[in-house]
C-alpha beads as a LAMMPS data file, in Angstrom:
LAMMPS data file: protein, C-alpha beads

77 atoms
76 bonds

1 atom types
1 bond types

-500.0 500.0 xlo xhi
-500.0 500.0 ylo yhi
-500.0 500.0 zlo zhi

Masses

1 110.0

Atoms # bond

1 1 1 -484.410 -48.421 420.441
2 1 1 -485.981 -49.998 417.218
3 1 1 -483.526 -50.149 414.475
4 1 1 -480.658 -49.110 415.966
5 1 1 -477.501 -50.081 414.254
6 1 1 -474.567 -51.323 416.076
7 1 1 -470.767 -49.894 415.500
8 1 1 -468.466 -52.403 415.068
9 1 1 -465.997 -50.646 413.922
10 1 1 -463.888 -47.299 413.629
11 1 1 -461.381 -45.652 411.448
12 1 1 -459.564 -41.943 412.686
13 1 1 -457.669 -39.218 410.935
14 1 1 -453.932 -38.673 411.213
15 1 1 -455.198 -36.372 414.136
16 1 1 -455.852 -39.301 416.010
17 1 1 -459.981 -38.521 415.675
18 1 1 -462.965 -40.436 414.769
19 1 1 -463.360 -40.021 411.142
20 1 1 -465.582 -43.238 410.317
21 1 1 -467.706 -45.752 411.343
22 1 1 -468.610 -49.246 410.688
23 1 1 -472.430 -50.019 411.595
24 1 1 -472.822 -53.943 411.848
25 1 1 -474.302 -54.938 408.476
26 1 1 -472.443 -52.402 406.171
27 1 1 -469.385 -53.392 404.158
28 1 1 -468.381 -49.673 403.995
29 1 1 -467.380 -47.294 406.455
30 1 1 -469.889 -44.205 407.470
31 1 1 -468.558 -41.048 407.855
32 1 1 -469.062 -39.524 411.375
33 1 1 -470.669 -36.515 410.497
34 1 1 -473.493 -38.820 409.173
35 1 1 -473.492 -41.311 412.141
36 1 1 -473.554 -38.144 414.695
37 1 1 -477.029 -37.524 413.009
38 1 1 -477.951 -40.723 413.130
39 1 1 -477.162 -41.051 416.941
40 1 1 -479.355 -38.183 417.495
41 1 1 -482.241 -39.846 415.987
42 1 1 -481.677 -42.698 418.407
43 1 1 -480.609 -45.273 415.328
44 1 1 -477.101 -45.969 416.864
45 1 1 -477.035 -48.703 419.594
46 1 1 -473.483 -48.457 421.211
47 1 1 -472.934 -44.756 421.088
48 1 1 -474.544 -41.153 421.393
49 1 1 -473.137 -37.706 419.803
50 1 1 -471.891 -35.243 421.861
51 1 1 -472.328 -31.246 421.279
52 1 1 -469.873 -29.509 422.841
53 1 1 -470.469 -25.564 422.881
54 1 1 -467.011 -25.283 421.197
55 1 1 -465.619 -27.719 418.631
56 1 1 -467.579 -29.967 416.392
57 1 1 -470.028 -32.739 417.303
58 1 1 -468.735 -36.058 417.907
59 1 1 -469.488 -39.836 419.057
60 1 1 -469.181 -41.598 422.394
61 1 1 -469.167 -45.089 423.209
62 1 1 -472.106 -45.489 425.593
63 1 1 -470.300 -46.832 429.079
64 1 1 -470.103 -50.342 429.819
65 1 1 -467.248 -50.749 431.867
66 1 1 -465.444 -52.472 429.069
67 1 1 -462.846 -50.423 427.067
68 1 1 -462.445 -52.802 424.142
69 1 1 -465.339 -51.996 422.501
70 1 1 -464.629 -47.922 422.697
71 1 1 -464.046 -46.408 419.478
72 1 1 -461.035 -45.104 420.133
73 1 1 -459.903 -48.842 420.691
74 1 1 -461.668 -49.806 417.663
75 1 1 -459.868 -47.725 415.730
76 1 1 -456.162 -48.959 416.944
77 1 1 -456.995 -52.425 415.396

Bonds

1 1 1 2
2 1 2 3
3 1 3 4
4 1 4 5
5 1 5 6
6 1 6 7
7 1 7 8
8 1 8 9
9 1 9 10
10 1 10 11
11 1 11 12
12 1 12 13
13 1 13 14
14 1 14 15
15 1 15 16
16 1 16 17
17 1 17 18
18 1 18 19
19 1 19 20
20 1 20 21
21 1 21 22
22 1 22 23
23 1 23 24
24 1 24 25
25 1 25 26
26 1 26 27
27 1 27 28
28 1 28 29
29 1 29 30
30 1 30 31
31 1 31 32
32 1 32 33
33 1 33 34
34 1 34 35
35 1 35 36
36 1 36 37
37 1 37 38
38 1 38 39
39 1 39 40
40 1 40 41
41 1 41 42
42 1 42 43
43 1 43 44
44 1 44 45
45 1 45 46
46 1 46 47
47 1 47 48
48 1 48 49
49 1 49 50
50 1 50 51
51 1 51 52
52 1 52 53
53 1 53 54
54 1 54 55
55 1 55 56
56 1 56 57
57 1 57 58
58 1 58 59
59 1 59 60
60 1 60 61
61 1 61 62
62 1 62 63
63 1 63 64
64 1 64 65
65 1 65 66
66 1 66 67
67 1 67 68
68 1 68 69
69 1 69 70
70 1 70 71
71 1 71 72
72 1 72 73
73 1 73 74
74 1 74 75
75 1 75 76
76 1 76 77
């Protein structure tokens, strides 16, 4: 994936859903709906977009055996 950016932090809303992500090199958080579009285009290195039949699309960390870099864990810190 050329020009793919890595997610380095995340924020969640009051319901615990990921609402924003911080891409490596950025100072401001990106809304998750924009990040989903980026992931669909192959522009996110460590996550992919999930498009359920019911509900809104969301991001999921790519599996690598390390739970510390999961988006939910990033949002906790």
